SERO-4910 file (N, C-alpha, C, O; in steps of 0.05 Angstrom, whole numbers):
BEGIN
 pado doro    nc1    nc2    nc3   cac1   cac2   cac3    cc1    cc2    cc3    oc1    oc2    oc3
  Met    A   2078   1555   1502   2080   1526   1506   2054   1511   1500   2056   1489   1489
  Pro    A   2031   1520   1507   2007   1505   1501   2001   1504   1471   1986   1486   1463
  Leu    A   2012   1522   1455   2006   1521   1426   2020   1498   1412   2010   1488   1392
  Ile    A   2042   1489   1423   2056   1468   1410   2041   1441   1410   2039   1429   1390
  Pro    A   2030   1433   1434   2015   1407   1433   1989   1409   1418   1979   1388   1408
  Glu    A   1977   1433   1415   1952   1435   1401   1955   1429   1371   1938   1418   1358
  Glu    A   1978   1437   1360   1982   1434   1331   1983   1404   1323   1970   1397   1304
  Pro    A   1999   1387   1337   1998   1359   1329   1971   1346   1333   1964   1328   1319
  Gln    A   1956   1356   1353   1929   1344   1357   1911   1351   1334   1895   1335   1326
  Ile    A   1914   1375   1323   1898   1383   1300   1905   1366   1276   1887   1358   1261
  His    A   1931   1362   1272   1940   1346   1249   1930   1317   1252   1921   1305   1232
  Glu    A   1931   1306   1275   1921   1278   1279   1892   1276   1274   1882   1257   1262
  Ser    A   1876   1296   1284   1848   1295   1279   1841   1298   1250   1822   1287   1240
  Ala    A   1857   1313   1236   1852   1317   1207   1859   1292   1191   1845   1285   1172
  Gln    A   1880   1278   1200   1887   1254   1186   1867   1232   1193   1862   1214   1176
  Gly    A   1856   1232   1217   1836   1211   1224   1812   1210   1206   1806   1189   1195
  Pro    A   1798   1233   1203   1774   1231   1186   1780   1226   1157   1764   1215   1143
  Arg    A   1804   1233   1148   1811   1228   1120   1815   1198   1115   1808   1188   1093
  Val    A   1825   1184   1134   1830   1156   1131   1803   1140   1131   1799   1122   1115
  Thr    A   1786   1148   1149   1760   1133   1152   1743   1135   1127   1732   1114   1119
  Pro    A   1740   1159   1114   1724   1158   1090   1737   1142   1068   1723   1131   1051
  Ala    A   1764   1141   1067   1777   1125   1047   1770   1096   1050   1764   1082   1031
  Ser    A   1771   1087   1076   1763   1059   1081   1734   1055   1075   1726   1033   1066
  Gly    A   1718   1075   1081   1689   1072   1076   1683   1070   1046   1664   1057   1038
  Arg    A   1699   1084   1029   1695   1082   1000   1703   1055    989   1691   1045    970
  Thr    A   1725   1044   1000   1733   1018    990   1713    996    996   1710    977    980
  Ala    A   1697    998   1018   1678    978   1025   1655    976   1005   1648    954    997
  Pro    A   1643    999    996   1621    996    977   1630    987    949   1614    978    934
  Thr    A   1656    990    943   1665    982    916   1659    953    910   1650    948    888
  Pro    A   1663    933    928   1657    905    921   1627    900    917   1619    881    904
  Arg    A   1610    917    929   1581    912    926   1571    916    898   1556    899    889
  Pro    A   1579    936    883   1569    938    855   1581    917    837   1571    912    815
  Val    A   1603    903    846   1616    884    828   1597    860    822   1594    852    799
  Pro    A   1584    848    843   1566    826    836   1542    834    820   1529    817    808
  Gly    A   1536    860    820   1512    869    805   1514    863    776   1496    851    765
  Pro    A   1536    871    762   1538    866    733   1542    837    726   1535    829    704
  Arg    A   1552    820    745   1556    792    738   1529    777    733   1528    763    713
  Pro    A   1508    780    749   1483    767    742   1471    779    717   1457    765    702
  Ala    A   1476    805    712   1465    817    688   1477    806    663   1464    804    643
  Ala    A   1503    797    665   1516    787    641   1504    761    630   1500    759    606
  Pro    A   1498    741    648   1486    717    637   1459    721    625   1450    707    607
  Ser    A   1444    742    635   1417    746    624   1419    756    596   1401    749    580
  Arg    A   1439    770    588   1442    781    561   1447    759    541   1434    758    520
  Pro    A   1467    741    546   1470    720    526   1447    701    524   1442    688    504
  Gly    A   1431    699    546   1408    681    546   1387    691    527   1374    675    514
  Arg    A   1383    717    525   1362    728    509   1368    725    479   1350    716    464
  Pro    A   1392    733    470   1396    729    441   1397    699    433   1393    693    410
  Gly    A   1403    681    453   1404    653    446   1378    643    434   1379    632    412
  Pro    A   1355    646    448   1330    636    436   1322    651    411   1308    639    394
  Leu    A   1330    676    408   1321    691    384   1335    681    359   1324    681    338
  Arg    A   1360    671    362   1375    662    339   1364    636    327   1362    634    302
  Pro    A   1356    616    344   1346    591    331   1320    594    317   1314    580    298
  Thr    A   1303    613    327   1276    616    315   1277    624    286   1263    612    270
  Pro    A   1293    645    278   1293    652    249   1303    630    231   1291    626    210
  Pro    A   1325    616    238   1333    594    219   1312    572    218   1309    560    197
  Ala    A   1298    567    240   1277    546    239   1255    554    220   1243    537    207
  Gln    A   1249    580    219   1228    589    200   1238    590    172   1223    585    153
  Arg    A   1264    595    168   1275    596    141   1277    568    129   1274    565    105
  Ala    A   1283    548    147   1287    521    136   1261    511    123   1263    500    101
  Pro    A   1237    513    137   1214    503    123   1206    518     99   1195    507     80
  Arg    A   1214    545     98   1208    559     74   1224    549     50   1214    549     28
  Asp    A   1248    541     56   1265    531     34   1256    503     26   1260    496      2
  Val    A   1245    487     44   1238    459     38   1214    457     18   1216    443     -1
  Pro    A   1191    472     23   1168    468      6   1174    474    -23   1163    460    -40
  Pro    A   1190    495    -30   1195    499    -59   1210    476    -71   1206    470    -95
  Ala    A   1227    462    -55   1241    439    -66   1224    414    -69   1228    398    -87
  Val    A   1204    412    -51   1187    388    -51   1169    387    -76   1168    366    -89
  Pro    A   1156    409    -85   1139    407   -108   1155    401   -133   1143    391   -153
  Gly    A   1181    406   -133   1197    400   -157   1196    371   -164   1189    363   -186
  Pro    A   1204    353   -144   1204    324   -150   1176    313   -154   1172    293   -168
  Lys    A   1156    326   -140   1129    315   -142   1119    319   -170   1104    302   -181
  Gly    A   1126    342   -183   1116    346   -210   1124    325   -229   1107    313   -242
  Pro    A   1151    319   -232   1159    298   -251   1149    270   -242   1143    253   -259
  Ala    A   1146    266   -215   1136    240   -207   1108    235   -215   1100    213   -223
  Ala    A   1092    257   -214   1064    255   -222   1062    251   -252   1044    238   -262
  Ala    A   1082    262   -267   1081    259   -296   1090    232   -305   1082    222   -326
  Ser    A   1107    219   -288   1118    193   -296   1096    171   -298   1096    156   -317
  Pro    A   1077    170   -278   1057    149   -280   1039    153   -304   1030    134   -316
  Ser    A   1033    179   -311   1016    183   -334   1030    174   -359   1017    162   -377
  Ser    A   1057    178   -361   1071    169   -384   1073    139   -384   1074    126   -405
  Ala    A   1075    127   -359   1077     98   -357   1052     84   -366   1053     63   -378
  Thr    A   1029     97   -360   1004     85   -368   1001     85   -398    989     66   -410
  Ser    A   1012    106   -411   1010    107   -440   1028     86   -453   1021     76   -475
  Val    A   1050     78   -440   1068     58   -451   1057     30   -445   1047     25   -423
  Thr    A   1058     13   -465   1048    -15   -461   1066    -29   -442   1091    -27   -444
  Pro    A   1055    -44   -423   1072    -58   -403   1086    -82   -415   1077    -92   -436
  Gln    A   1108    -90   -403   1121   -114   -412   1105   -138   -402   1092   -138   -382
  Ile    A   1107   -160   -418   1092   -184   -412   1112   -207   -407   1130   -212   -423
  Gln    A   1109   -220   -385   1126   -242   -377   1109   -267   -373   1090   -266   -357
  Leu    A   1115   -288   -387   1100   -313   -385   1115   -333   -368   1139   -338   -372
  Ile    A   1101   -345   -348   1113   -365   -331   1098   -391   -335   1075   -394   -326
  Pro    A   1110   -411   -349   1095   -436   -354   1087   -450   -328   1104   -452   -310
  Ala    A   1063   -458   -327   1053   -472   -303   1027   -487   -310   1013   -479   -328
  Thr    A   1022   -508   -295    997   -523   -299    975   -509   -285    979   -489   -271
  Leu    A    951   -520   -288    928   -507   -275    931   -509   -244    925   -490   -230
  Asp    A    942   -531   -235    945   -534   -206    969   -518   -195    969   -511   -172
  Gly    A    989   -514   -212   1013   -499   -203   1013   -470   -210   1032   -456   -203
  Ala    A    992   -460   -224    992   -432   -232    991   -413   -207   1004   -392   -207
  Leu    A    976   -421   -187    974   -404   -164   1000   -403   -148   1008   -382   -138
  Asp    A   1014   -426   -146   1040   -426   -132   1060   -410   -148   1077   -396   -136
  Ala    A   1059   -412   -174   1077   -396   -191   1072   -366   -188   1091   -350   -188
  Ala    A   1047   -359   -185   1041   -331   -180   1051   -321   -153   1061   -299   -151
  Asp    A   1049   -338   -133   1059   -330   -107   1090   -327   -107   1101   -309    -95
  Glu    A   1103   -345   -122   1132   -343   -124   1139   -317   -139   1159   -304   -133
  Ala    A   1124   -310   -159   1130   -285   -174   1126   -261   -156   1142   -242   -158
  Val    A   1106   -261   -139   1102   -239   -121   1125   -237   -101   1134   -215    -95
  Asp    A   1134   -260    -91   1157   -260    -72   1182   -248    -85   1196   -233    -73
  Leu    A   1186   -256   -110   1210   -245   -125   1207   -215   -129   1227   -200   -127
  Leu    A   1183   -205   -134   1179   -177   -138   1184   -161   -112   1197   -141   -113
  Leu    A   1174   -172    -90   1179   -158    -65   1208   -159    -56   1219   -140    -45
  Asp    A   1221   -182    -62   1250   -184    -55   1266   -165    -72   1288   -156    -63
  Ser    A   1258   -160    -96   1273   -142   -113   1269   -112   -106   1281    -95   -119
  Gly    A   1251   -106    -87   1247    -79    -79   1221    -67    -87   1215    -44    -81
  Arg    A   1204    -82   -101   1178    -72   -109   1160    -69    -85   1159    -86    -67
  Ala    A   1146    -46    -83   1128    -41    -60   1104    -60    -62   1094    -65    -83
  Pro    A   1095    -70    -39   1071    -88    -39   1047    -75    -52   1031    -88    -65
  Gly    A   1043    -49    -48   1020    -35    -59   1021    -33    -89   1001    -24   -101
  Asp    A   1043    -40   -102   1046    -38   -131   1037    -64   -145   1037    -65   -169
  Val    A   1029    -85   -130   1024   -111   -141    995   -118   -139    983   -115   -117
  Leu    A    983   -128   -160    956   -138   -161    956   -166   -172    968   -171   -193
  Val    A    943   -184   -159    942   -212   -168    913   -219   -174    895   -215   -159
  Ile    A    910   -231   -198    883   -239   -208    883   -268   -214    902   -278   -227
  Thr    A    863   -282   -205    860   -311   -212    837   -315   -230    816   -301   -228
  Thr    A    840   -334   -249    818   -340   -267    799   -361   -257    776   -363   -265
  Gly    A    810   -378   -239    794   -400   -227    786   -394   -198    775   -373   -192
  Asp    A    794   -412   -180    788   -408   -152    803   -383   -142    825   -378   -150
  Pro    A    790   -369   -123    804   -345   -112    828   -353    -96    830   -375    -86
  His    A    846   -334    -93    869   -338    -76    861   -342    -47    841   -330    -38
  Pro    A    875   -359    -32    867   -363     -4    865   -338     12    848   -335     30
  Trp    A    883   -318      6    881   -293     21    855   -279     15    842   -268     33
  Ala    A    847   -279    -11    822   -265    -18    798   -280     -5    780   -267      4
  Ala    A    799   -306     -5    777   -321      7    775   -315     37    753   -313     48
  His    A    797   -312     50    798   -307     79    787   -278     84    771   -275    103
  Glu    A    796   -259     69    788   -232     74    758   -227     66    745   -211     79
  Leu    A    749   -241     46    721   -238     39    702   -250     60    679   -243     61
  Ser    A    713   -267     77    696   -278     98    688   -256    119    669   -259    134
  Phe    A    703   -234    119    696   -211    136    677   -191    123    669   -172    135
  Gly    A    671   -196     98    653   -178     84    667   -163     61    691   -159     61
  Asp    A    650   -155     42    661   -140     19    672   -113     27    692   -104     15
  Ala    A    660   -100     47    669    -73     54    698    -73     64    714    -57     54
  Ser    A    704    -90     83    731    -91     93    751   -102     72    774    -94     71
  Tyr    A    741   -120     55    758   -131     33    767   -109     14    790   -107      8
  Trp    A    748    -94      4    754    -73    -15    767    -48     -2    779    -32    -15
  Ala    A    763    -46     24    777    -24     38    807    -28     37    822     -9     35
  Gln    A    815    -53     39    844    -58     37    854    -52      8    877    -44      5
  His    A    837    -57    -11    844    -50    -39    848    -20    -41    867    -11    -53
  Asp    A    829     -5    -30    830     24    -32    854     36    -17    865     56    -24
  Ala    A    862     22      5    885     32     20    910     31      3    927     49      4
  Gly    A    913     10    -13    935      8    -32    962      6    -19    982     14    -31
  Asp    A    964     -6      5    990     -9     18    999    -38     20   1019    -43     33
  Asp    A    985    -56      6    993    -84      7    985    -98    -19    969    -87    -34
  Val    A    996   -121    -23    988   -137    -47    958   -144    -45    948   -151    -24
  Phe    A    944   -140    -67    915   -145    -67    910   -168    -86    920   -170   -108
  Tyr    A    892   -187    -77    885   -211    -92    855   -210    -98    839   -204    -81
  Thr    A    849   -215   -123    821   -216   -131    817   -238   -153    837   -248   -163
  Asp    A    792   -244   -159    787   -264   -179    776   -251   -204    776   -226   -206
  Ala    A    767   -267   -223    758   -256   -248    733   -238   -244    730   -219   -259
  Ala    A    716   -245   -224    693   -229   -220    699   -201   -210    685   -182   -217
  Gly    A    720   -198   -193    727   -172   -182    749   -158   -197    757   -136   -189
  Ala    A    759   -170   -219    782   -157   -233    774   -131   -245    790   -112   -246
  Gly    A    749   -129   -254    740   -104   -266    738    -81   -246    740    -58   -254
  Arg    A    735    -87   -220    734    -66   -200    761    -58   -190    764    -37   -178
  Ala    A    781    -74   -194    808    -68   -184    820    -44   -200    816    -42   -224
  Ala    A    834    -28   -185    847     -4   -197    874    -12   -210    885    -33   -202
  Pro    A    883      3   -229    909     -3   -241    932     -2   -221    932     14   -202
  Arg    A    951    -20   -226    975    -20   -209   1000    -24   -227    997    -32   -251
  Ala    A   1023    -20   -216   1047    -21   -233   1052    -49   -243   1060    -52   -266
  Val    A   1046    -69   -227   1051    -97   -235   1025   -113   -230   1013   -111   -209
  Val    A   1017   -128   -250    993   -146   -247   1002   -174   -253   1015   -180   -273
  Val    A    996   -192   -235   1002   -220   -238    976   -236   -241    958   -233   -225
  Val    A    975   -251   -263    951   -267   -269    958   -297   -266    978   -306   -277
  Ala    A    942   -311   -250    945   -340   -247    922   -353   -262    899   -352   -253
  Val    A    929   -365   -284    908   -380   -300    905   -407   -287    917   -427   -296
  Asn    A    890   -408   -266    888   -432   -249    861   -446   -254    850   -459   -235
  Gly    A    849   -443   -277    824   -457   -283    803   -437   -292    809   -415   -301
  Gly    A    778   -445   -288    756   -428   -297    751   -432   -327    767   -444   -341
  Pro    A    729   -422   -337    722   -425   -365    741   -409   -383    755   -391   -373
  Asp    A    742   -417   -408    759   -402   -426    751   -373   -428    767   -355   -433
  Ala    A    725   -368   -425    716   -340   -426    728   -323   -404    732   -299   -408
  Ala    A    732   -335   -381    744   -320   -359    772   -311   -365    780   -288   -360
  Ala    A    788   -330   -376    815   -323   -383    815   -302   -406    832   -284   -406
  Ala    A    798   -306   -425    796   -287   -447    788   -259   -438    796   -239   -450
  Thr    A    774   -257   -416    766   -231   -405    787   -220   -386    792   -196   -386
  Val    A    799   -237   -369    817   -227   -349    844   -218   -361    855   -198   -353
  Leu    A    854   -233   -381    880   -226   -391    881   -199   -405    899   -183   -399
  Pro    A    862   -193   -423    863   -165   -434    858   -144   -413    870   -122   -414
  Leu    A    841   -150   -393    836   -131   -372    861   -127   -355    867   -104   -347
  Ala    A    875   -148   -348    900   -146   -333    921   -131   -348    936   -115   -337
  His    A    922   -135   -374    941   -120   -391    935    -90   -390    953    -74   -390
  Ala    A    909    -83   -389    902    -55   -387    907    -43   -359    913    -19   -357
  Arg    A    906    -60   -339    910    -51   -311    940    -48   -305    947    -33   -287
  Ala    A    957    -63   -318    986    -63   -311    999    -38   -322    996    -31   -345
  Gly    A   1013    -24   -304   1027      0   -313   1054     -5   -324   1063     10   -342
  Ala    A   1069    -25   -314   1096    -30   -323   1101    -59   -330   1116    -64   -349
  Leu    A   1088    -78   -316   1094   -106   -321   1069   -123   -317   1054   -119   -298
  Leu    A   1066   -142   -335   1044   -162   -333   1057   -189   -332   1071   -197   -351
  Ile    A   1052   -204   -311   1063   -231   -308   1039   -250   -309   1020   -248   -294
  Val    A   1041   -270   -327   1019   -289   -330   1030   -317   -325   1050   -325   -337
  Cys    A   1018   -331   -307   1026   -358   -299   1005   -378   -308    982   -376   -300
  Gly    A   1013   -397   -325    994   -416   -335   1004   -430   -360   1028   -430   -366
  Asp    A    986   -442   -375    993   -457   -399   1001   -437   -421    985   -420   -428
  Pro    A   1026   -438   -431   1035   -419   -451   1017   -418   -476   1011   -397   -486
  Gln    A   1009   -442   -486    992   -442   -510    966   -427   -506    957   -412   -523
  Arg    A    953   -433   -483    928   -420   -478    932   -390   -474    916   -373   -483
  Ile    A    954   -382   -460    959   -353   -455    965   -339   -481    954   -317   -486
  Asn    A    981   -351   -498    989   -338   -523    964   -335   -542    961   -315   -556
  Ser    A    947   -355   -541    924   -353   -558    905   -331   -549    894   -316   -565
  Val    A    903   -328   -523    885   -306   -513    898   -279   -516    885   -260   -525
  Leu    A    924   -277   -509    937   -251   -512    941   -243   -541    940   -219   -547
  Gly    A    944   -263   -558    948   -256   -586    923   -244   -599    925   -227   -617
  Thr    A    900   -252   -590    875   -242   -601    862   -220   -585    849   -202   -596
  Gly    A    867   -220   -559    854   -200   -542    870   -175   -538    859   -156   -528
  Val    A    896   -175   -544    913   -151   -539    923   -141   -566    938   -121   -566
***
């Protein structure tokens, strides 16, 4: 009789420890789950920065070879332009109106898309008001603006020889001795790369250009 109750007790004790380790195994299982989750975002983050860097380096490498291409023909174009004689445009004007005609010509050039640094204005008589104003600050600052080459530059017959060539030269025959016009017009023709605009008396201009050019 005592053997019968001992057997179920043994079976119950055997089942007890078997259940507890099973429950103990299920508890640690959720703990490793959050472990790989933080590791996953770190992986895509690392290849992310590595990918943009190589294309950024490849882009500048591709750009410089393309840049010298257009620069080459662009540099050759001005040399060819200087060899070609510029076009001459005469704007009839009196001595008093030559300067106003030159200003109107400059406005039309800028409105048409011409860069301000491409235009040089020379007067044979009184200097342009802009030149007179800038010269009041000294020759150094005045010619510094000429060397900058980013704006229209105005000079008179005395400074025409110092002015550098530009694409368009506008001459206002607004007075001065005949020798000044005879010197400025051929000089302006040599300084103009594409277009020479002369504002003044057509007879006087034609006589000077016909003999001096």
